[in-house]
N, C-alpha and C positions, 0 to 999 in steps of 0.2 A: 749246336742245337737251335739257336735262333735262326741260322741260315736255313736249316731243314724246315723249321716251322714256317718261315717266310715263303719258301718254295712250295710247300704244301698249300698254303693260303692262296698263292697265285693259281695253282692248278684247280683248286676248288672253285675259285672265282671264275676262271675261264670255263669251267664245267657248267656253272649256272648261266653264264652268258650264252653258251652254245645251246643249252636247254631253252633259254628264252627265245633264241632265234628260231629253233625248231617248231615251237608251238605256234608262233606267228605265221610261219611258212605253211604249216598244216592248215591253219584257218584261212589261208589265202589272202592274208593282209600284208601290206607293206609295213616296214618298220615305222615309216612316217605316219601312216594312218593309225596304227596301234598306239603310238605315243601321243598323238593328238587327242585321241578319244580318252586315254587314261588321264592325261593332264586336265582336259576339259571337264571330265566327270569329278575329279578330285577337287578342282576349283569350283565346280558347279557353274561354269561359265563357258558357253560356246559362242558368245558374241564376238564379232570381228570388227566392230566400229570404234573400239576403244572406250565406249561408255558402257559400263557394266550395270546390270539391273539385278536386284536380289529379291527373293520371295521365299516364304516358308514352303516346305515340301508337303503341302496338304492336298495336292491333286485337284485344286479348285480350278485352275486354268491350264488346260492341256497344252495349248499353243505356247504359253509362256514357259511351261515346264520343259519344252523341247530345247529351250536355250540353256537349260541347267542340267539335263541328263539325256544322253543319247547312247545308243548301241550301234556298232558298225554293222554294215550289211555283210553277211557271210554266205556266199553262194551255195556251198555244200553243207549248210547247217543241218539239214535233215539227215544226211548220211553220217555226220559227226555224232549227233545225239543218239543214234542207234547203237553207237559203239560204247566205249568206256567213258561215260560222261564225267565221272568222278576224277578219273586220271587226267582228262583234259582240263577240268576245273583246277586241279592242284597245280598242273603245269602253268596254267594261265596266272594263278596266284603268284607263283614263283617269278614269272615274267614281270608282273606289276611291281613286286618288291624289288627285283633286280633293277628295273628302270628307275624307281624312286631313289635308289641308292647310287645312281650313276651321275657322271659329269654332265651328260646330256640333259637329264631331268633338271639339275640345278640351273643350267643355262636357260632352258626353255621356261622354267618357272619364273626366273627373274625377268625374262623378256615379256612374258604374259602379264606379270605383276605390274611392270612399268607401263605397259600399254593400257591396262585397265585403270590406271590411276586417274581419278577425276580431275578435270580441268576447270570445273565451275561448281558452284553451290546453288541450291534452290533459293527462292525468295524467302526472307525471314521477316516476320512482323517486328515493328519497333516496340519500345518499352511500354507505351500506352496500350497498344494492341495486345501485347503479351499479358498485361494485367487483366484485360477484358476476357481473354481466353481462359485464364486461371479462374476468374470469377464464374464464368459460364460452366466450367467443369465442376466447380464446387457446388453450384446450384443444382446441376444435374445429379450429382452424387447424393445430395440431400433429398431430391425428388424420388430417386430410386429407393432410398432407405425408407421414406414415407410410404411409397407404393407397396413395399414388401409387408408393411403392417396391415394393409387393407386386403382382405381376402377377395373382394370383388375386383381387384386390379390384377389378380394373378396372371391372367391371360396376356397382359401387356408387359409383364416383367422381362421376359427374354428379349423383346425388342428394345426395351429401355437399357438393358444390360449391354447389348451390342452397341448401342449408341454411345454409352459412357466409355466403353472400351476403345472405340474409335477416337473419341475426344482425348483420352489419355495418350493414345499413340501419336496423335497429331501434335499435342502439346509437347510430348517428349522429343519429337523431331524438331520442334521449334526451339527447345531449350538448348540443343546442340548447335553452336554456331557453324560447325563444319560437318553436317550429317553425312554427306557423300564420302568425305575423307574417312570418317569413322567407320562406315560400312566397308570401305575399301580395305582399311587396316584389319578389320575383322575377317574379311573374306580372303585377303592376301597378306597374312602375317609375314614379317621379315624372315622368320624361320619357317620354312615349309613343313617341318616336322609337326608344327602345331596344327596346320591344316590337314595333313595326312592322318594324324591321330584322331582329329574330329570326325573325319569321314569313316574311319574304321569303327569308332564308337557308334556313329550314326547307323552304320550297317547292322551292328549287333542289336541295337535298339529296334530297328525297323523289321529285321528278319524275325524277331521274336513275336511280332504281331501278325505274321503271315499265316493264313489258314491253308495249309497244304492239302487239306481234305475237302476244300471247297469244290463244288460241282459246277459244271458248265452246261449251258443249254444252247442248242443250235438255233440261230435266228437268221434265216436265209443262208448266205454263204459265210456268215460269221458266227463265232461262239461267244456267248456272254455268260457272266456269272449268274447262277441261279439266284444268289443273294444280291439284290440290286445295290445294297450298300457297298459291295466290293467293286462295283463298276465306278464308284467315285474315288477309289483308291489311287494313289500316285503311280506314275510310270515305274518308279523304282520298285514299289510294292508288287506291281503286276509282273515285272521282270523277274523278281525273286520267285514268285509263284510259278511262272513258266519254267524256270530252271529246275524246280522240283526239290523235294526234301533232301534227297541223297546229296545232291550237289551243294546245297546250302549248308548241310551238316559238315561237309568237308571244308567249305569256305569259312564257316564259323570257327572251326578248330584252328585253321590257319591264322585267321585274324586274331584270335585270342593269344596264340603263341607270339605273333608279331608284336602285340601290345605289351607283352611281358618284357621285351628287350628294347634295343635301340630302334627308334622309329625310322630315322634317317641316319645312316652311318656317316661318320666323319671321313672315313676312307672310301673314296668313290671308285666305282668300277667304270669301265669303258664299254659302251654298248656297240653292237654291230653297226656298220655304216648304214645310215638311213637314206631315203630318197624322197623326193617331193611328188610321189605318185601313189595311186591306190592300187593294191594288188588284187588279183582275182585268183580263184582256186585253181585255175588252169595254168597259172604262172605268168600270164601276160599282164601288162600294167597299163593303166590309163592315168593321164594327168587329171586333176580335179575338174578342169574345164571340159575335157573329153568325156568324163563320166557323167557330168550334168547333161551334156549334149546327147549322150547315149540314152539317158532316161527320158529326155524330152522328145527325141526323134525316133528312138528305137534302133538307131544305127550304131554299129560297132564293127571293128576290124575282125572280131571273132565270129561274126554272123556269116552265114552262107551268102556269097555274092550272087548266087542264082535265085535267091528269094524274090518272089514277085512283090510288086508294090503293095498289093493287098495283104500279103503275108507279113511284110515289114510293118504295115500299119497295125495289124493285129498284135504283133510283138510289142509295138510301142504302147498300145492300149494296155496290154498286160503289165508292162513295166510301170506305167503310171498308176495302174490299179494296185500293184504291189507296194508302190511308194506310199499311196494313200492309206493302205491297210497297215503299213509299218507305222505311220504317224498315229493312226487310231489305236 
């Protein structure tokens, strides 16, 4: 009986791995690209210099957000979303879970974790300066309390509250002798299951705030939210909105089921062989360097060699414009 169960487990596992390979191939991505984006988004870190930065996902700084959340370019996305989006979403969820439970994920996570480990700490004030900072904060808190008692000072209270908040944050940072190490340990826990669980719970919390009934208004060639407050939302929030209610309903159900069981299995699976290239929907591949050159120059082995210089320049401009639109 045990042998039969073990054999069945192997076949089920292989089935999930094959499913994982199929969805990535359908999206026109290489295994390398898919795994890089999944790990980067789970860790909230796309930096490659070994020094990791952290910030709250409040959408305040778009360019900083790009280092924390990215979506891969899918050439035939429009064709895909006209099909069964929910089925694609479910398959992609299965792929993510399969990868997270693989030997490859464990190895890549450990490598990324070690690379992100801080090698230095910021300047920290001495004991005398710390005492002065604590006194300043105490004085500011007293001033804020007094201000709230005076009705004539009501207009200045929000600004004062923000100042006190920043003072508290600064002092809290100084209290920790190893703030960078603390941030690293929080962002990259020794057990990746802690990080994965945090991202799953973060998704459920954020998707609950998305207004899928929000309307858009055309402004030139771009569409913007009719409600200006939504324009300030984070990239993650906007990505969920673009995916739509049906897709997110399916993903939400999947995430809730995932959270009920083992987040990262002790028994690892083996993923399909990856490569160090970026796939295209047509099946051809480009190295990362070639892809950058393609975007910057508009040149590609898949383009027609008979294209005139003017036509190539036009394609280049379109590629750069698409890249800018993607960032925005």
